[in-house]
C-alpha positions in Angstrom: 32.0 141.0 -9.0 30.5 140.2 -12.4 28.8 142.9 -14.5 25.5 140.9 -14.3 25.6 141.0 -10.4 26.4 144.7 -10.4 23.5 145.4 -12.8 21.1 143.3 -10.7 22.2 145.1 -7.5 21.8 148.5 -9.2 18.2 147.5 -10.3 17.4 146.3 -6.7 18.7 149.7 -5.4 16.4 151.5 -7.8 13.6 149.1 -6.7 14.4 150.1 -3.1 14.0 153.8 -3.9 10.7 153.0 -5.7 9.5 150.8 -2.7 10.4 153.7 -0.3 8.4 156.1 -2.4 5.4 153.8 -2.6 5.5 153.4 1.2 5.6 157.2 1.6 2.6 157.6 -0.7 0.8 154.8 1.2 1.4 156.7 4.5 0.3 160.0 3.1 -2.7 158.5 1.4 -3.6 156.7 4.7 -3.4 159.9 6.7 -5.4 161.8 4.1 -8.1 159.3 3.1 -8.6 157.8 6.6 -7.9 160.8 8.8 -9.6 163.5 6.8 -12.2 161.7 4.6 -12.7 158.6 6.7 -12.2 156.3 3.7 -10.2 153.1 3.1 -9.2 152.3 6.7 -9.7 148.6 6.2 -7.1 148.4 3.4 -4.7 151.3 4.1 -4.4 150.6 7.8 -4.2 146.8 7.6 -1.2 145.7 9.8 -0.3 143.0 7.4 0.6 145.6 4.7 3.0 147.1 7.1 4.5 143.8 8.2 5.1 142.6 4.6 6.4 146.0 3.6 8.9 145.9 6.3 10.0 142.4 5.4 10.4 143.4 1.8 12.4 146.5 2.8 14.7 144.5 5.0 15.4 141.9 2.2 16.0 144.6 -0.5 18.0 146.7 1.9 20.2 143.8 3.0 20.7 142.7 -0.6 21.7 146.1 -1.9 22.9 148.4 0.8 24.6 145.8 2.9 26.3 144.1 -0.1 27.1 147.5 -1.5 28.9 148.5 1.7 30.9 145.4 1.5 31.9 146.1 -2.1 32.7 149.8 -2.0 33.7 149.9 1.7 31.7 153.0 2.6 29.6 152.6 5.7 27.4 155.8 5.3 24.7 154.1 3.2 24.6 151.2 5.7 24.3 153.5 8.7 21.6 155.6 7.1 19.7 152.6 5.7 20.0 150.7 9.0 18.6 153.7 10.9 15.8 154.0 8.4 14.9 150.3 8.7 15.1 150.6 12.5 12.6 153.5 12.4 10.3 151.5 10.1 10.5 148.6 12.5 9.7 150.9 15.4 6.7 152.2 13.4 5.3 148.6 13.1 5.9 148.1 16.8 4.0 151.2 18.0 0.8 150.5 16.1 -1.4 152.9 14.3 -1.4 156.6 15.1 0.7 159.7 14.6 3.9 158.1 15.9 3.6 155.3 13.3 3.2 157.8 10.5 6.2 160.0 11.6 8.5 157.0 12.2 7.5 155.4 8.9 7.9 158.5 6.9 11.3 159.3 8.4 12.4 155.7 8.0 11.5 155.4 4.3 13.1 158.8 3.5 16.3 157.5 5.1 16.2 154.2 3.3 15.6 155.9 0.0 18.5 158.2 0.6 20.7 155.2 1.5 19.8 153.5 -1.7 20.6 156.6 -3.7 24.0 157.1 -2.0 24.6 153.3 -2.6 23.9 153.7 -6.3 26.3 156.6 -6.5 29.1 154.7 -4.6 28.6 151.6 -6.7 28.8 153.5 -10.0 32.1 155.0 -8.8 33.4 151.6 -7.7 32.6 149.9 -11.0 
């Protein structure tokens, strides 16, 4: 694989970690602002935000974690990331509530961990 493709995939992995962090902040802000203060429900709880976030996470995850597993041959990031994405998908399916928050938060933490492991494995395989 060319150095340019490796650098792009590394940037996408970092973007995946950033995206996971932003999703976690979004969840926590939603719980705090809507649940405690009663503010921002129309924006923070809009189902479209969650659907598009999941689509973006699936694209970035497939492009980085999946391709990384093919390159370095380690399945741990793929298993962790796949589990995280499945939890995020389940969160979208259950709708708003405590279950959604727990599933999403667990999912994004696993996806971020998978991206970090993938970055480490890719730097070793280079």
